[in-house]
Backbone as JSON Lines, residues from 0, in Angstrom:
{"i":0,"aa":"M","n":[231.09,249.7,98.61],"ca":[231.96,249.83,97.48],"c":[231.14,249.76,96.21]}
{"i":1,"aa":"K","n":[231.66,250.3,95.11],"ca":[230.91,250.35,93.85],"c":[231.54,249.45,92.8]}
{"i":2,"aa":"I","n":[230.63,248.82,92.02],"ca":[231.05,248.02,90.86],"c":[230.15,248.42,89.69]}
{"i":3,"aa":"L","n":[230.59,248.1,88.47],"ca":[229.76,248.31,87.29],"c":[229.04,247.0,87.01]}
{"i":4,"aa":"Y","n":[227.71,247.04,87.0],"ca":[226.89,245.86,86.77],"c":[226.26,245.97,85.39]}
{"i":5,"aa":"I","n":[226.55,245.0,84.53],"ca":[226.0,244.96,83.18],"c":[225.05,243.78,83.1]}
{"i":6,"aa":"N","n":[223.78,244.07,82.95],"ca":[222.75,243.04,82.86],"c":[222.31,242.95,81.41]}
{"i":7,"aa":"N","n":[222.64,241.85,80.74],"ca":[222.29,241.66,79.34],"c":[221.0,240.86,79.17]}
{"i":8,"aa":"D","n":[220.21,240.75,80.19],"ca":[218.96,240.0,80.15],"c":[217.84,240.93,79.71]}
{"i":9,"aa":"G","n":[217.03,240.49,78.75],"ca":[215.92,241.32,78.28],"c":[216.42,242.57,77.6]}
{"i":10,"aa":"G","n":[215.96,243.74,78.05],"ca":[216.37,245.01,77.46],"c":[217.8,245.36,77.8]}
{"i":11,"aa":"G","n":[218.32,244.83,78.88],"ca":[219.69,245.08,79.28],"c":[219.89,246.47,79.85]}
{"i":12,"aa":"F","n":[220.91,246.63,80.66],"ca":[221.27,247.93,81.21],"c":[222.64,247.82,81.86]}
{"i":13,"aa":"A","n":[223.26,248.94,82.1],"ca":[224.53,248.97,82.83],"c":[224.47,250.13,83.8]}
{"i":14,"aa":"D","n":[224.94,249.91,85.01],"ca":[224.91,250.96,86.01],"c":[225.91,250.63,87.12]}
{"i":15,"aa":"Y","n":[226.42,251.68,87.74],"ca":[227.26,251.48,88.92],"c":[226.35,251.24,90.11]}
{"i":16,"aa":"I","n":[226.64,250.21,90.87],"ca":[225.84,249.89,92.05],"c":[226.76,249.72,93.25]}
{"i":17,"aa":"S","n":[226.18,249.87,94.43],"ca":[226.93,249.67,95.67],"c":[226.66,248.28,96.2]}
{"i":18,"aa":"I","n":[227.71,247.62,96.64],"ca":[227.58,246.3,97.26],"c":[228.4,246.28,98.54]}
{"i":19,"aa":"E","n":[228.13,245.29,99.37],"ca":[228.85,245.13,100.63],"c":[230.27,244.63,100.35]}
{"i":20,"aa":"P","n":[231.25,245.1,101.11],"ca":[232.61,244.54,100.97],"c":[232.6,243.04,101.24]}
{"i":21,"aa":"E","n":[233.54,242.31,100.66],"ca":[233.68,240.86,100.83],"c":[232.53,240.07,100.18]}
{"i":22,"aa":"T","n":[231.82,240.66,99.22],"ca":[230.74,239.95,98.52],"c":[231.36,239.04,97.47]}
{"i":23,"aa":"T","n":[230.98,237.75,97.51],"ca":[231.47,236.82,96.49],"c":[230.59,236.95,95.25]}
{"i":24,"aa":"I","n":[231.12,236.5,94.11],"ca":[230.33,236.55,92.88],"c":[229.1,235.65,93.01]}
{"i":25,"aa":"S","n":[229.22,234.56,93.71],"ca":[228.09,233.65,93.93],"c":[226.96,234.36,94.68]}
{"i":26,"aa":"K","n":[227.3,235.05,95.75],"ca":[226.29,235.78,96.54],"c":[225.67,236.9,95.7]}
{"i":27,"aa":"F","n":[226.5,237.61,94.93],"ca":[226.0,238.7,94.09],"c":[225.0,238.17,93.06]}
{"i":28,"aa":"V","n":[225.34,237.07,92.4],"ca":[224.45,236.5,91.39],"c":[223.14,236.04,92.03]}
{"i":29,"aa":"D","n":[223.21,235.4,93.18],"ca":[221.99,234.98,93.88],"c":[221.09,236.16,94.2]}
{"i":30,"aa":"Q","n":[221.68,237.3,94.56],"ca":[220.89,238.5,94.89],"c":[220.24,239.08,93.65]}
{"i":31,"aa":"R","n":[220.92,239.03,92.51],"ca":[220.44,239.67,91.29],"c":[219.51,238.8,90.47]}
{"i":32,"aa":"L","n":[219.67,237.49,90.52],"ca":[218.84,236.58,89.72],"c":[217.74,235.98,90.58]}
{"i":33,"aa":"K","n":[216.78,236.79,90.9],"ca":[215.69,236.32,91.77],"c":[214.9,235.18,91.14]}
{"i":34,"aa":"H","n":[214.71,235.23,89.81],"ca":[213.87,234.23,89.15],"c":[214.65,233.4,88.13]}
{"i":35,"aa":"G","n":[215.97,233.47,88.18],"ca":[216.79,232.74,87.22],"c":[217.7,231.74,87.91]}
{"i":36,"aa":"I","n":[218.37,230.96,87.08],"ca":[219.31,229.97,87.56],"c":[220.69,230.38,87.06]}
{"i":37,"aa":"A","n":[221.64,230.46,87.94],"ca":[222.99,230.92,87.57],"c":[223.58,230.09,86.43]}
{"i":38,"aa":"A","n":[223.25,228.8,86.36],"ca":[223.78,227.94,85.3],"c":[223.3,228.37,83.91]}
{"i":39,"aa":"D","n":[222.22,229.15,83.85],"ca":[221.69,229.61,82.57],"c":[222.31,230.93,82.12]}
{"i":40,"aa":"Y","n":[223.35,231.39,82.8],"ca":[223.97,232.68,82.51],"c":[225.48,232.53,82.33]}
{"i":41,"aa":"L","n":[226.02,233.34,81.43],"ca":[227.46,233.49,81.31],"c":[227.84,234.61,82.27]}
{"i":42,"aa":"I","n":[228.64,234.3,83.28],"ca":[228.99,235.26,84.33],"c":[230.46,235.61,84.18]}
{"i":43,"aa":"R","n":[230.74,236.91,84.02],"ca":[232.12,237.35,83.85],"c":[232.4,238.55,84.75]}
{"i":44,"aa":"V","n":[233.64,238.64,85.21],"ca":[234.12,239.79,85.96],"c":[235.32,240.33,85.2]}
{"i":45,"aa":"N","n":[235.25,241.61,84.85],"ca":[236.31,242.24,84.07],"c":[236.61,241.45,82.8]}
{"i":46,"aa":"R","n":[235.52,240.98,82.16],"ca":[235.55,240.25,80.88],"c":[236.15,238.86,80.97]}
{"i":47,"aa":"Q","n":[236.37,238.35,82.17],"ca":[236.96,237.03,82.36],"c":[236.05,236.16,83.22]}
{"i":48,"aa":"P","n":[235.96,234.84,82.92],"ca":[235.21,233.95,83.81],"c":[235.92,233.85,85.16]}
{"i":49,"aa":"V","n":[235.14,233.71,86.22],"ca":[235.71,233.6,87.56],"c":[235.04,232.45,88.3]}
{"i":50,"aa":"S","n":[235.69,232.01,89.38],"ca":[235.1,230.95,90.21],"c":[234.03,231.56,91.11]}
{"i":51,"aa":"S","n":[233.17,230.7,91.63],"ca":[232.04,231.17,92.45],"c":[232.49,231.83,93.75]}
{"i":52,"aa":"D","n":[233.72,231.53,94.21],"ca":[234.2,232.12,95.46],"c":[235.0,233.41,95.25]}
{"i":53,"aa":"Y","n":[235.05,233.92,94.02],"ca":[235.76,235.17,93.74],"c":[235.14,236.3,94.56]}
{"i":54,"aa":"I","n":[235.95,237.08,95.25],"ca":[235.46,238.21,96.05],"c":[235.55,239.47,95.2]}
{"i":55,"aa":"L","n":[234.41,240.11,95.0],"ca":[234.35,241.32,94.17],"c":[235.18,242.44,94.78]}
{"i":56,"aa":"Q","n":[235.82,243.21,93.91],"ca":[236.68,244.31,94.32],"c":[236.09,245.63,93.82]}
{"i":57,"aa":"E","n":[236.46,246.71,94.46],"ca":[236.05,248.05,94.04],"c":[236.38,248.24,92.56]}
{"i":58,"aa":"G","n":[235.39,248.7,91.79],"ca":[235.59,248.99,90.37],"c":[235.47,247.81,89.43]}
{"i":59,"aa":"D","n":[235.19,246.59,89.96],"ca":[235.01,245.44,89.08],"c":[233.85,245.67,88.13]}
{"i":60,"aa":"R","n":[233.92,245.04,86.98],"ca":[232.87,245.09,85.96],"c":[232.26,243.7,85.88]}
{"i":61,"aa":"V","n":[230.99,243.55,86.29],"ca":[230.32,242.26,86.33],"c":[229.27,242.23,85.24]}
{"i":62,"aa":"S","n":[229.29,241.18,84.4],"ca":[228.26,241.04,83.37],"c":[227.57,239.69,83.49]}
{"i":63,"aa":"L","n":[226.25,239.73,83.35],"ca":[225.42,238.53,83.36],"c":[224.7,238.47,82.02]}
{"i":64,"aa":"T","n":[224.97,237.41,81.25],"ca":[224.37,237.25,79.93],"c":[223.68,235.91,79.87]}
{"i":65,"aa":"P","n":[222.38,235.88,79.54],"ca":[221.68,234.6,79.47],"c":[222.21,233.75,78.32]}
{"i":66,"aa":"T","n":[222.33,232.45,78.56],"ca":[222.75,231.53,77.51],"c":[221.56,230.82,76.89]}
{"i":67,"aa":"K","n":[220.42,230.91,77.54],"ca":[219.18,230.33,77.02],"c":[218.21,231.47,76.8]}
{"i":68,"aa":"I","n":[217.73,231.59,75.57],"ca":[216.82,232.67,75.23],"c":[215.47,232.08,74.88]}
{"i":69,"aa":"E","n":[214.43,232.54,75.56],"ca":[213.09,232.03,75.36],"c":[212.66,232.21,73.91]}
{"i":70,"aa":"G","n":[212.12,231.14,73.31],"ca":[211.63,231.2,71.95],"c":[212.67,230.87,70.91]}
{"i":71,"aa":"A","n":[213.92,230.62,71.34],"ca":[214.97,230.29,70.39],"c":[214.83,228.85,69.93]}
{"i":72,"aa":"R","n":[215.4,228.55,68.79],"ca":[215.36,227.19,68.27],"c":[216.24,226.29,69.14]}
{"i":73,"aa":"G","n":[215.84,225.06,69.28],"ca":[216.6,224.1,70.07],"c":[217.81,223.6,69.31]}
{"i":74,"aa":"A","n":[218.55,222.69,69.91],"ca":[219.77,222.16,69.3],"c":[219.45,221.41,68.01]}
{"i":75,"aa":"S","n":[218.24,220.87,67.9],"ca":[217.85,220.15,66.69],"c":[217.59,221.1,65.53]}
{"i":76,"aa":"G","n":[217.48,222.38,65.81],"ca":[217.2,223.36,64.75],"c":[215.73,223.5,64.45]}
{"i":77,"aa":"K","n":[214.9,222.74,65.15],"ca":[213.46,222.8,64.91],"c":[212.84,223.92,65.72]}
{"i":78,"aa":"S","n":[211.86,224.54,65.14],"ca":[211.14,225.61,65.81],"c":[210.12,225.0,66.76]}
{"i":79,"aa":"H","n":[209.67,225.79,67.68],"ca":[208.64,225.35,68.63],"c":[207.28,225.82,68.17]}
{"i":80,"aa":"G","n":[207.07,225.86,66.87],"ca":[205.8,226.3,66.32],"c":[205.95,227.66,65.67]}
{"i":81,"aa":"P","n":[204.91,228.07,64.92],"ca":[205.01,229.37,64.23],"c":[205.01,230.52,65.21]}
{"i":82,"aa":"R","n":[205.78,231.54,64.88],"ca":[205.76,232.75,65.69],"c":[204.51,233.54,65.37]}
{"i":83,"aa":"E","n":[204.2,234.47,66.21],"ca":[203.01,235.29,66.04],"c":[203.02,236.02,64.71]}
{"i":84,"aa":"T","n":[204.2,236.38,64.23],"ca":[204.3,237.15,62.99],"c":[204.28,236.26,61.75]}
{"i":85,"aa":"E","n":[204.41,234.94,61.92],"ca":[204.38,234.03,60.78],"c":[202.95,233.63,60.49]}
{"i":86,"aa":"R","n":[202.64,233.56,59.21],"ca":[201.29,233.13,58.82],"c":[201.4,231.84,58.03]}
{"i":87,"aa":"V","n":[200.45,230.96,58.26],"ca":[200.4,229.72,57.52],"c":[199.55,229.97,56.27]}
{"i":88,"aa":"Q","n":[200.11,229.65,55.11],"ca":[199.37,229.89,53.87],"c":[198.85,228.58,53.32]}
{"i":89,"aa":"F","n":[197.63,228.61,52.83],"ca":[197.0,227.43,52.26],"c":[196.8,227.65,50.78]}
{"i":90,"aa":"A","n":[196.81,226.55,50.03],"ca":[196.54,226.63,48.58],"c":[195.06,226.94,48.39]}
{"i":91,"aa":"P","n":[194.7,227.73,47.38],"ca":[193.29,228.05,47.15],"c":[192.52,226.77,46.81]}
{"i":92,"aa":"T","n":[191.27,226.72,47.23],"ca":[190.42,225.56,46.98],"c":[189.52,225.85,45.79]}
{"i":93,"aa":"G","n":[189.45,224.93,44.89],"ca":[188.56,225.06,43.72],"c":[188.95,226.22,42.82]}
{"i":94,"aa":"C","n":[188.75,226.04,41.54],"ca":[189.03,227.12,40.59],"c":[187.9,227.33,39.67]}
């Protein structure tokens, strides 16, 4: 059966893919997130949150969106150091 898979990780993409009948959303996420943790993603089917035992249906629209983005500021609002594009400027020495 076919579903629309929307991957919002990195560059992102959307495509119709074939999956086995009776596939739960939990099994689908485990197959797709080889190097990720499901808890770090907002997982929706047909724009709605679903339980892990939801069985995907023909034509469902599944989206995986990361909630943690590498290099983003933490909850404290502090940066993790200067970015590559930021330059540290010093006052001129001696006049």
